[in-house]
ROGU-772335 format. One line per field, with one value per residue: x negated, z, y negated of N, C-alpha, C in turn; residue in one letter. Coordinates in Angstrom, 2 decimals, padded with zeros to 5 digits. Example, Ala and Ser with C-alpha at 12.3 -4.5 7.8 and 13.67 -1.06 7.14 Angstrom:
BEGIN
n.c1	-013.19  -012.85
n.c3	007.80  007.08
n.c2	005.69  002.25
ca.c1	-012.30  -013.67
ca.c3	007.80  007.14
ca.c2	004.50  001.06
c.c1	-013.20  -012.90
c.c3	007.80  007.87
c.c2	003.30  -000.03
guke	A  S
This chain:
BEGIN
n.c1	017.84  016.39  015.39  012.92  011.48  008.70  007.78  005.29  004.60  007.04  008.92  008.96  008.22  006.29  006.54  009.16  010.65  010.00  011.08  013.82  014.35  013.96  015.94  018.15  017.89  018.71  017.20  016.34  015.20  012.52  011.29  008.32  006.78  004.91  006.38  009.06  011.50  011.73  011.72  014.11  015.96  015.50  016.09  018.81  019.81  019.09  020.04  018.56  016.16  014.40  011.22  008.96  005.51  001.89  000.08  -002.60  -003.48  -004.23  -002.53  -000.13  000.46  000.84  003.08  004.99  005.35  006.36  008.81  010.11  010.36  011.94  014.30  015.04  013.97  011.30  008.62  008.72  007.74  005.19  004.46  001.86  001.69  001.23  -000.90  -003.78  -005.11  -007.59  -010.40  -011.14  -013.77  -017.42  -019.46  -021.02  -019.54  -017.38  -015.47  -016.76  -015.10  -012.56  -013.11  -013.65  -011.23  -009.57  -010.36  -009.60  -006.77  -006.20  -007.51  -008.02  -005.43  -003.81  -005.28  -004.78  -001.97  -001.67  -003.00  -001.22  001.31  000.60  000.48  003.05  003.67  001.76  002.53  004.95  004.16  004.51  004.97  004.41  002.08  001.54  -000.79  -000.93  -002.99  -005.29  -006.20  -008.35  -009.98  -011.55  -013.57  -016.18  -015.52  -016.52  -016.29  -014.00  -014.45  -013.96  -011.36  -011.70  -013.63  -012.19  -010.10  -011.53  -012.63  -010.25  -009.43  -011.37  -010.84  -008.26  -008.75  -010.38  -008.68  -006.61  -007.90  -008.49  -005.93  -004.41  -004.33  -002.59  -000.09  000.38  000.72  -001.20  -001.59  -002.95  -001.84  -001.78  -000.23  000.03  -000.29  001.24  003.33  003.08  003.30  000.70  -000.85  -000.22  -001.47  -004.14  -004.37  -004.11  -006.25  -008.35  -008.87  -011.23  -013.37  -012.22  -011.27  -010.44  -008.33  -005.74  -004.91  -005.13  -003.16  -000.85  -000.82  -000.77  001.21  003.55  006.72  007.72  009.42  008.51  006.39  007.89  009.53  007.62  006.82  009.17  009.18  006.85  007.60  009.56  008.08  007.03  004.46  002.61  000.49  -001.45  -002.69  -004.56  -005.52  -005.92  -003.12  -001.55  001.11  002.50  001.79  001.34  002.14  -000.08  -002.48  -005.91  -009.50  -010.49  -011.47  -011.70  -010.65  -007.98  -007.92  -009.88  -010.28  -011.29  -012.92  -011.93  -013.96
n.c3	012.39  011.90  010.07  007.68  004.89  002.75  -000.11  -002.14  -005.49  -005.78  -007.47  -008.35  -007.68  -004.75  -003.64  -004.36  -002.98  -000.35  -000.24  -000.62  001.67  003.69  003.08  003.59  006.31  007.13  006.77  005.26  002.10  -000.14  -003.30  -005.20  -008.36  -011.43  -013.81  -015.11  -016.06  -014.79  -012.15  -011.96  -012.53  -010.40  -008.18  -008.60  -008.34  -005.74  -004.18  -003.32  -003.09  -006.01  -007.40  -009.87  -010.56  -010.47  -007.92  -007.45  -008.11  -006.72  -006.73  -007.63  -005.64  -003.48  -004.34  -004.62  -001.94  -000.92  -002.26  -001.28  001.45  001.25  000.17  001.85  004.39  006.89  006.53  008.14  007.91  005.96  003.22  001.58  -001.26  -004.01  -006.58  -008.44  -010.24  -011.25  -013.57  -014.84  -014.54  -014.89  -013.74  -015.82  -018.06  -017.74  -018.34  -017.18  -016.54  -016.27  -014.10  -012.07  -012.03  -010.76  -008.08  -007.74  -007.75  -005.80  -003.46  -003.33  -003.81  -001.52  000.46  -000.23  000.07  002.76  003.88  003.23  004.47  007.11  008.12  008.95  010.62  012.67  013.83  014.92  016.50  015.96  013.89  011.29  009.32  006.68  004.97  002.12  001.78  001.25  001.66  000.08  000.49  002.58  001.80  -000.51  -003.89  -006.78  -010.09  -009.72  -008.63  -008.57  -007.59  -005.15  -003.83  -003.61  -001.90  000.32  001.13  001.71  003.98  005.90  005.86  006.91  009.51  010.56  010.32  011.99  014.45  014.56  014.45  016.34  019.00  018.71  018.47  016.14  014.24  012.50  010.00  008.22  005.66  004.69  002.06  001.23  -001.38  -003.96  -006.78  -009.08  -011.53  -011.64  -010.61  -012.53  -014.74  -013.93  -013.84  -016.56  -017.79  -016.41  -017.07  -017.67  -016.11  -013.60  -012.98  -010.84  -009.71  -010.67  -009.79  -007.03  -006.77  -007.30  -005.07  -002.86  -003.20  -002.27  -001.53  -002.34  -000.41  002.02  002.79  002.97  005.17  007.22  007.09  007.97  010.62  011.59  011.25  013.15  015.42  016.48  016.08  017.37  018.99  017.29  015.84  013.22  012.17  009.92  008.98  008.44  006.32  007.60  010.23  013.79  015.92  017.74  019.79  018.83  018.63  016.98  013.54  013.20  011.33  010.60  008.43  005.71  002.48  000.06  -002.89  -004.03  -003.49
n.c2	-002.07  -005.18  -008.18  -009.43  -007.89  -007.50  -005.87  -004.77  -003.64  -002.40  -001.19  001.42  004.91  005.36  002.77  001.97  003.90  003.19  000.58  001.17  002.69  000.79  -001.08  000.53  000.70  -001.72  -004.01  -007.15  -007.17  -007.80  -007.01  -006.75  -006.78  -006.41  -006.18  -007.79  -006.82  -004.29  -005.12  -006.62  -004.60  -002.79  -004.42  -004.86  -002.27  -001.50  -003.52  -005.76  -008.48  -009.36  -010.01  -011.10  -010.78  -011.06  -009.88  -010.18  -012.66  -015.77  -018.16  -017.09  -015.18  -016.90  -018.36  -016.33  -015.52  -017.88  -018.05  -015.77  -016.42  -018.69  -017.62  -015.46  -015.75  -015.95  -013.59  -010.51  -007.96  -006.82  -004.85  -003.69  -002.25  -002.20  -001.04  000.19  003.01  002.86  003.17  006.43  008.83  008.92  006.15  005.02  005.46  003.91  000.92  -002.05  -004.25  -003.09  -001.45  -003.32  -004.64  -002.85  -003.15  -005.79  -005.68  -003.69  -004.49  -007.33  -008.30  -007.33  -008.75  -011.44  -011.65  -010.96  -013.15  -015.18  -014.47  -014.32  -016.87  -017.66  -015.50  -015.71  -018.10  -017.35  -015.33  -012.61  -009.71  -007.29  -005.48  -003.30  -001.58  000.23  002.74  005.34  008.78  009.17  007.05  007.77  009.40  010.38  010.52  011.66  010.29  008.92  006.50  003.70  003.46  004.82  003.22  000.83  001.58  002.44  000.01  -001.29  000.09  -000.71  -003.43  -003.42  -002.46  -004.52  -006.77  -005.99  -006.17  -008.90  -010.10  -008.85  -009.84  -011.87  -010.89  -009.49  -006.55  -004.28  -001.83  001.03  003.17  006.52  007.91  010.49  013.02  011.99  012.40  010.12  007.46  006.55  008.74  010.62  009.54  009.74  012.52  013.10  011.67  012.72  015.36  016.70  015.50  015.39  017.96  019.51  018.18  018.66  021.36  020.74  018.80  020.28  021.93  020.20  018.31  015.79  014.24  010.86  009.83  010.72  009.04  006.73  007.25  007.19  004.52  003.25  004.17  002.93  000.28  000.10  000.07  002.37  003.24  001.63  002.22  002.92  000.92  -000.60  001.74  004.56  006.09  009.10  010.27  012.31  012.34  012.70  010.08  009.06  007.42  006.83  006.49  003.46  003.47  006.19  009.00  011.14  012.82  014.16  013.76  015.93  017.11  020.29  023.17
ca.c1	016.56  016.62  014.20  012.60  010.36  008.18  007.15  004.69  004.67  008.26  009.94  008.96  007.37  006.21  007.06  010.63  011.17  009.86  012.06  015.14  014.48  014.08  017.28  019.09  017.75  019.32  016.30  016.45  014.00  012.09  010.32  007.49  006.03  004.55  007.38  010.30  012.64  011.83  012.08  015.53  016.68  015.38  016.82  020.23  020.16  018.89  020.68  017.52  015.58  013.33  010.37  007.92  004.25  000.66  -000.32  -004.04  -003.74  -003.92  -001.37  001.05  000.73  001.36  004.42  005.87  005.68  007.22  010.14  010.72  010.74  013.04  015.52  015.39  013.41  009.90  008.37  008.43  007.02  004.57  003.95  000.99  001.70  000.80  -002.26  -004.23  -005.96  -008.93  -010.86  -011.58  -015.03  -018.62  -019.58  -021.61  -018.52  -016.29  -015.55  -016.93  -013.94  -011.51  -013.56  -013.47  -009.81  -009.01  -010.59  -008.80  -005.39  -006.10  -008.09  -007.76  -003.99  -003.42  -005.89  -004.08  -000.64  -001.86  -003.35  -000.03  002.37  000.11  000.73  004.31  003.59  000.98  003.34  006.01  003.50  005.08  004.92  003.69  001.52  001.16  -001.54  -000.90  -004.36  -005.37  -007.25  -009.50  -010.86  -012.38  -014.49  -016.72  -014.94  -017.13  -015.46  -012.82  -015.07  -013.36  -010.24  -012.22  -014.27  -011.15  -009.36  -012.46  -012.67  -008.95  -009.42  -012.15  -010.09  -007.16  -009.32  -010.82  -007.54  -005.90  -008.62  -008.35  -004.56  -003.72  -004.11  -001.54  001.17  000.53  000.31  -001.66  -001.83  -003.21  -001.03  -002.07  001.11  000.00  -000.51  002.57  003.31  003.51  002.75  -000.75  -001.47  -000.05  -002.53  -005.39  -004.35  -004.32  -007.58  -009.37  -008.82  -012.59  -014.19  -011.53  -010.52  -009.89  -007.22  -004.47  -004.57  -004.95  -001.86  000.18  -000.83  -000.59  002.18  004.63  007.67  007.49  010.26  007.76  005.72  008.92  009.95  006.59  006.90  010.28  008.74  005.90  008.36  010.29  007.15  006.67  003.04  001.81  -000.75  -002.36  -003.00  -005.87  -005.96  -005.36  -002.07  -001.02  002.57  003.08  000.97  001.87  001.71  -000.79  -003.65  -007.25  -010.46  -010.55  -012.51  -011.66  -009.61  -007.53  -008.11  -010.98  -009.91  -012.49  -012.70  -012.08  -015.17
ca.c3	012.25  011.22  009.64  006.26  004.44  001.41  -000.58  -003.46  -006.25  -005.21  -008.46  -008.65  -006.86  -003.30  -003.29  -004.46  -001.86  000.86  -000.29  -000.43  003.07  004.52  002.82  004.31  007.74  007.43  006.57  004.03  001.41  -001.43  -004.01  -006.15  -009.34  -012.57  -014.87  -014.75  -016.34  -013.72  -010.91  -011.99  -012.46  -009.03  -007.28  -008.79  -007.85  -004.30  -003.46  -002.65  -003.89  -006.89  -007.90  -010.77  -010.46  -010.24  -006.57  -007.36  -008.43  -005.52  -006.86  -007.74  -004.31  -002.66  -004.81  -004.29  -000.51  -000.74  -002.75  -000.34  002.66  000.93  -000.09  002.89  005.68  007.04  006.40  009.38  007.54  004.64  002.79  000.41  -001.95  -005.41  -006.75  -009.68  -010.06  -011.74  -014.64  -014.46  -015.16  -014.28  -013.88  -017.10  -019.10  -017.41  -018.67  -015.91  -016.25  -015.76  -012.78  -011.12  -011.97  -009.74  -006.79  -007.70  -007.39  -004.60  -002.29  -003.31  -003.68  -000.11  001.23  -000.51  000.66  004.21  004.18  003.13  005.45  008.47  008.58  009.70  011.66  013.79  014.49  015.66  017.32  015.69  012.49  011.00  007.98  006.35  003.73  001.59  001.42  000.74  002.21  -000.81  001.04  003.64  001.22  -001.83  -004.94  -008.05  -011.26  -009.34  -007.62  -008.43  -006.68  -003.83  -003.22  -003.26  -000.74  001.46  001.58  002.29  005.33  006.76  005.93  007.85  010.87  010.98  010.47  013.20  015.59  014.57  014.62  017.41  020.18  018.38  018.33  014.80  014.19  011.14  009.83  006.90  005.48  003.67  001.70  000.70  -002.82  -004.56  -008.24  -009.55  -012.84  -011.47  -010.51  -013.83  -015.62  -013.49  -014.29  -018.00  -018.14  -015.67  -017.36  -017.64  -015.02  -012.35  -013.27  -009.60  -009.19  -011.05  -008.78  -005.75  -006.82  -007.18  -003.71  -001.82  -003.59  -001.36  -002.11  -001.86  000.75  003.24  003.15  003.35  006.55  008.13  007.11  008.86  012.00  011.95  011.33  014.42  016.53  017.03  015.89  017.85  019.61  016.19  015.01  012.58  011.81  008.76  009.46  007.41  006.22  008.45  011.44  015.10  016.19  019.01  019.66  018.72  018.48  015.66  012.64  013.04  010.41  010.81  007.23  004.78  001.17  -000.62  -004.08  -003.68  -003.95
ca.c2	-002.80  -006.44  -008.89  -009.54  -007.06  -007.73  -004.65  -004.94  -002.39  -001.84  -000.82  002.85  005.76  005.15  001.44  001.97  004.70  002.38  -000.50  001.75  003.09  -000.41  -001.61  001.40  000.42  -003.01  -005.14  -007.94  -006.70  -008.33  -006.17  -007.48  -005.99  -007.25  -006.08  -008.48  -005.94  -003.29  -005.84  -006.94  -003.33  -002.28  -005.31  -004.60  -000.93  -001.38  -004.62  -006.55  -009.56  -008.92  -011.08  -010.61  -011.50  -010.32  -010.26  -010.40  -014.07  -016.56  -019.05  -016.25  -014.63  -017.99  -018.70  -015.22  -015.60  -019.06  -017.71  -014.83  -017.15  -019.59  -016.87  -014.49  -016.11  -015.56  -012.15  -009.77  -006.75  -006.82  -003.56  -003.85  -000.96  -002.32  -000.53  000.82  004.19  002.57  004.05  007.77  009.22  008.34  004.70  004.60  005.55  002.98  -000.50  -002.77  -005.10  -002.20  -001.00  -004.41  -004.95  -001.97  -003.79  -007.02  -005.34  -002.85  -005.14  -008.76  -008.51  -007.26  -009.84  -012.69  -011.63  -011.06  -014.54  -016.02  -014.16  -014.50  -018.23  -017.65  -014.48  -016.24  -019.13  -016.67  -014.32  -011.30  -009.29  -006.05  -005.34  -001.94  -001.48  001.60  003.09  006.71  009.61  009.03  006.02  008.33  010.38  010.05  011.37  011.28  010.09  008.14  005.67  002.37  003.65  005.19  002.05  -000.13  002.07  002.39  -001.38  -001.62  000.64  -001.60  -004.68  -003.18  -002.38  -005.85  -007.66  -005.56  -006.71  -010.36  -010.56  -008.12  -010.68  -012.85  -010.19  -008.91  -005.14  -003.97  -000.40  001.59  004.37  007.53  008.37  011.85  013.15  011.80  012.36  008.81  007.10  006.44  010.07  011.29  009.03  010.34  013.92  013.12  011.18  013.45  016.80  017.23  015.00  015.64  019.18  020.07  017.40  019.29  022.36  020.08  018.15  021.31  022.47  019.20  017.28  015.42  013.29  009.48  009.55  011.01  007.79  005.76  007.53  006.71  003.05  002.90  004.40  001.88  -000.97  000.14  -000.07  003.67  003.50  000.51  002.73  003.31  -000.25  -000.63  003.08  005.23  006.98  009.97  010.28  013.35  012.38  012.33  008.70  008.95  006.57  007.41  005.40  002.81  003.94  007.64  009.40  012.50  013.63  013.92  014.29  016.43  017.93  021.70  023.86
c.c1	016.81  015.30  014.00  011.38  009.99  007.39  006.59  004.64  005.94  009.29  009.96  008.10  007.45  006.84  008.57  011.24  011.10  010.91  013.47  015.37  014.67  015.43  018.31  019.04  018.32  018.42  016.65  015.13  013.78  011.09  009.61  006.81  005.76  005.62  008.69  011.52  012.82  012.22  013.57  016.38  016.68  016.18  018.33  020.65  020.06  019.62  019.68  017.07  014.45  012.56  009.26  006.66  003.09  000.06  -001.82  -004.43  -003.33  -002.68  -000.08  001.43  001.35  002.81  005.41  006.30  006.58  008.65  010.86  011.20  011.92  014.35  015.98  014.97  011.97  009.73  008.00  007.59  006.50  004.04  003.18  000.84  001.18  -000.64  -002.51  -005.10  -007.37  -009.31  -011.36  -012.87  -016.22  -018.75  -020.05  -020.63  -017.36  -016.54  -015.69  -015.75  -012.78  -011.84  -013.28  -012.00  -009.12  -009.19  -009.79  -007.38  -005.33  -006.64  -007.78  -006.27  -003.51  -004.00  -005.12  -002.71  -000.70  -002.14  -002.12  000.98  001.91  000.35  001.98  004.27  002.86  001.79  004.43  005.47  004.18  004.99  004.14  003.26  001.11  000.48  -001.54  -002.28  -004.36  -006.41  -008.50  -010.47  -011.77  -013.38  -015.04  -016.15  -015.53  -016.09  -014.13  -013.25  -014.51  -012.19  -010.73  -012.83  -013.21  -010.40  -010.25  -012.52  -011.36  -008.83  -010.18  -011.45  -008.96  -007.65  -009.70  -009.66  -006.73  -006.57  -008.43  -006.95  -003.84  -003.41  -003.01  -000.20  001.41  -000.01  000.00  -002.04  -002.26  -002.45  -001.58  -000.74  001.18  -000.21  000.84  002.43  003.93  002.96  001.22  -001.40  -001.31  -001.14  -003.88  -005.49  -004.67  -005.75  -008.69  -009.39  -010.20  -013.31  -013.55  -010.66  -009.86  -008.61  -005.86  -004.05  -004.34  -003.57  -000.74  000.30  -000.39  000.50  003.26  005.53  007.41  008.32  009.54  007.01  006.73  009.39  008.91  006.59  008.02  009.87  007.77  006.62  009.14  009.38  006.68  005.17  002.13  000.56  -001.81  -002.76  -004.42  -006.33  -005.31  -004.39  -001.55  000.50  003.22  002.40  001.78  001.30  001.14  -002.06  -004.93  -008.21  -010.42  -011.70  -012.57  -010.46  -009.26  -007.89  -009.38  -010.61  -011.19  -012.08  -012.91  -013.37  -016.40
c.c3	011.41  010.77  008.15  005.94  003.02  001.00  -001.98  -004.17  -005.93  -006.20  -008.80  -007.65  -005.38  -002.90  -003.34  -003.30  -000.55  000.89  -000.02  001.03  003.97  004.32  003.62  005.81  008.13  007.26  005.28  003.28  000.11  -002.04  -005.05  -007.07  -010.54  -013.66  -014.45  -014.96  -015.22  -012.40  -010.87  -011.87  -011.03  -008.05  -007.38  -008.20  -006.33  -003.50  -002.68  -003.57  -004.74  -007.45  -008.75  -010.61  -010.18  -008.92  -006.43  -007.71  -007.25  -005.64  -006.94  -006.39  -003.41  -003.04  -004.50  -002.82  -000.22  -001.15  -001.81  000.91  002.42  000.78  001.09  004.29  005.78  007.07  007.76  009.11  006.12  004.36  001.48  -000.27  -003.38  -005.56  -008.11  -009.34  -010.55  -012.92  -014.08  -015.20  -014.49  -014.60  -015.27  -018.26  -018.86  -017.99  -017.35  -015.54  -015.70  -014.33  -011.74  -010.97  -010.91  -008.35  -006.64  -007.20  -006.03  -003.33  -002.24  -003.14  -002.24  000.73  001.02  000.15  002.19  004.62  004.19  004.24  006.88  009.02  009.44  010.85  012.90  014.56  015.36  016.62  017.20  014.20  012.36  009.54  007.80  004.99  003.27  001.05  000.83  001.53  001.36  -000.31  002.12  003.12  -000.10  -002.85  -006.26  -009.16  -010.95  -008.41  -007.50  -007.45  -005.27  -003.12  -002.79  -002.02  000.50  002.02  002.23  003.72  006.29  006.92  006.96  009.28  011.39  011.22  011.71  014.44  015.69  014.96  015.80  018.62  019.97  018.11  017.00  014.82  012.74  011.06  008.39  006.81  004.37  003.28  001.26  -000.81  -003.51  -006.08  -008.71  -010.95  -012.77  -011.42  -011.82  -014.80  -015.24  -013.93  -015.77  -018.36  -017.48  -015.93  -017.29  -016.36  -013.65  -012.48  -012.02  -009.16  -009.52  -010.06  -007.39  -005.67  -006.63  -005.75  -002.67  -002.09  -002.54  -002.06  -001.56  -000.63  002.07  003.72  003.62  004.78  007.56  008.20  008.03  010.32  012.46  012.11  012.64  015.63  017.12  016.95  016.45  018.62  018.57  015.32  014.46  012.04  010.53  009.26  008.30  007.46  007.19  009.81  012.70  015.46  017.60  018.79  019.54  018.44  017.08  014.84  012.50  012.18  010.62  009.61  006.48  003.46  000.44  -001.89  -003.71  -004.25  -003.84
c.c2	-004.05  -007.05  -008.82  -008.69  -007.43  -006.51  -004.89  -003.58  -001.65  -001.36  000.66  003.59  005.44  003.82  001.37  002.75  003.92  001.27  000.03  002.12  001.87  -001.09  -000.80  001.16  -000.93  -004.21  -005.87  -007.77  -007.46  -007.36  -007.02  -006.49  -006.89  -007.26  -006.73  -007.59  -004.91  -003.92  -006.11  -005.67  -002.78  -003.12  -005.07  -003.27  -000.83  -002.46  -005.45  -007.68  -009.00  -010.10  -010.47  -011.45  -010.59  -010.77  -010.51  -011.84  -014.95  -017.43  -018.25  -015.68  -015.69  -018.31  -017.58  -015.28  -016.79  -018.73  -016.74  -015.55  -018.07  -018.83  -016.03  -014.90  -015.63  -014.05  -011.56  -008.53  -006.90  -005.43  -003.76  -002.49  -001.03  -001.84  000.06  002.02  003.97  003.45  005.37  008.09  008.56  006.86  004.29  004.73  004.60  001.60  -001.27  -003.66  -004.28  -001.75  -002.09  -004.80  -004.09  -002.58  -005.08  -006.72  -004.66  -003.49  -006.63  -009.07  -008.43  -008.39  -011.14  -012.74  -011.67  -012.49  -015.43  -015.73  -014.39  -015.90  -018.29  -016.65  -015.01  -017.29  -018.50  -015.61  -012.95  -010.99  -008.00  -006.03  -003.90  -001.95  -000.03  001.92  004.50  007.47  009.56  007.98  006.52  009.34  009.84  011.03  010.93  011.21  009.42  007.01  004.26  002.44  003.93  003.99  001.03  000.30  002.14  000.98  -001.79  -001.07  -000.27  -002.95  -004.55  -003.16  -003.77  -006.79  -007.29  -006.12  -008.23  -010.80  -009.92  -008.97  -011.70  -012.17  -009.53  -007.48  -004.78  -002.50  -000.10  002.91  005.25  008.17  009.83  011.85  013.15  011.73  011.05  008.58  007.04  007.82  010.85  010.83  009.63  011.79  014.02  012.75  011.99  014.94  017.45  016.80  015.21  016.90  019.77  019.39  018.01  020.36  021.76  019.43  019.16  021.83  021.45  018.18  017.07  014.41  011.89  009.14  009.84  009.76  006.75  005.99  007.04  005.19  002.59  003.08  003.31  000.53  -001.04  -000.04  001.24  003.95  002.43  000.95  003.05  002.13  -000.16  000.70  003.57  006.29  007.79  009.99  011.27  013.44  012.10  010.96  008.59  008.16  007.37  006.27  004.78  003.36  005.45  008.01  010.86  013.39  013.23  014.56  014.68  017.18  019.39  022.30  023.00
guke	M  T  G  V  A  L  V  T  G  G  T  R  G  I  G  R  A  I  A  A  A  L  V  A  E  G  M  R  V  A  V  V  A  R  S  R  D  L  V  E  K  T  A  G  E  L  G  C  L  G  L  A  G  D  V  S  H  P  E  T  A  R  E  L  C  R  Q  V  E  Q  A  L  G  P  V  D  L  L  V  N  N  A  G  L  G  G  P  V  G  P  L  W  D  N  D  P  E  D  W  W  R  C  L  E  V  N  L  R  G  P  M  L  L  C  H  E  V  L  K  S  M  L  A  R  R  Q  G  R  I  I  N  V  A  S  G  A  G  A  A  A  I  P  N  L  M  A  Y  V  V  S  K  S  A  L  L  R  F  T  E  G  L  A  M  E  A  G  A  H  G  I  R  V  F  A  L  H  P  G  T  V  R  T  E  M  T  E  R  I  L  L  E  G  K  Q  S  L  A  W  F  G  P  Y  M  Q  Q  E  E  V  L  P  E  A  A  A  R  M  V  V  R  L  A  R  G  E  G  D  A  C  V  G  Q  L  I  S  F  N  E  E  L  T  G  R  P  P  G  T  Y  V  L  R  L  Q  A  P  G
């Protein structure tokens, strides 16, 4: 598999696993994260390009894409993985700035990067975009609503963009990576001991490794999921077409 891949949030957890899998497949990969130290460490370990920046800022997103194209060539695969878990607890206990910051990173960031890479993709009439969403976007989960709202919006964004760009040769997907133990989920477990008491047992029962999501990204990058454009695809799903706007899973709080 050839071409250039850009993976945000690519220094740990799901993003790192995705970047490593794409490097192993032969793609020229750029990873982006906010921590320069982690970016440099990851780039050295994986043998890829590392860039530091906050993807929720328009000028930064534009400059990151410019640097990737200058160093590696135009982006063939964009994986929007960078995300925040948002504040935990009921709205009235949340800091409004923290609540909105979750949407800035989880929704605005992907939108900005899509806007930038699509310029070249449209000119070449080819490219794939994978937005790492969540089954949480398909259900209401009290006390985690900033995250849920951001992922719900990301699902609709993916559907709409797939419709707009599909006629131009661009394939857009949303990915449910499963319940992966990451720094974000560890924070949710810690902060949600009371308000999200069910999440700990759920995590123990449903936990999957980040490599599962990485394997699905590789399959989508190869074109195996082109019958599922615009849809929320689970990490372990059979890649068969179904009507847009339908989801295989519904994440619910137990009981």
